[in-house]
C-alpha positions, 0 to 999 in steps of 0.5 A: 577535483574532477567530477566522475560520470557514471554510465547509469541512466538519469533518475526517473521522475516517474519513480518519485511520483508513484512513491509519493502517490502510494505514500499519500494513500498509506499515510491517510489510510494508516492515519484513518486506521489509527484514530477513525476506524469505527467510522471507516467500518461504518462507512464501508461496511454499513452499520450492522456489519460495522458492529459485528466487526468491532466485537461484542464484549469489551475485551474483543472490542479493546483487542480489535481496536489495538490491533486496528491501531497497530495495523494503522501505525504500520501503514503509516510507517510504510507510507513515511518510508515510501516518502523517504524512498521517493528521493533515491535517485539510483536507477537500480535501486528504483527498479528493484523497489519497484519490482518488490512493490509489485510482488508484495501487491500481487501477494496481497491480491492473492491473499485476499482472494484465497483467504479474506473473501471466505470471511462472510462479513468481508466478502465484498470488501475483499473484492474491492481491495483485491482490485486495488492491490492489483491497480497499485501493482500495475502502477509499479509495472508501468514504472518498470516498463517506462524506465525499460523503454527510457533506458533502451530507447 
């Protein structure tokens, strides 16, 4: 049996590092959203705003807690997916995935800027989250530039 060599460059360890970093962020944020949302609201927004965000009636509170739990579960699943993807060694896939993640983070930043900042109680937090989305997108762009330099250097 002969081993065939491919013409594609070797996989980048930067991809694994970025995926694992984003995975840790998503897993921890998702777990906190599912189980400790009241404390997170209080810590990030203050007691008064947290009370508003948690709802005024028992029905509203139940809907908000359910929504936060499902959002946290989705974020946890994304973190787990990122963990699994971090072990993919195909450079073409890594490039495609990084471009898609960059697009999603930029799209989220634009969405937060245009819509979420209009909610009075979330206006300050949306600025912080928009900056976070842009920084996460930039990490993927750095990977794309790094892999391009690795490929053509």
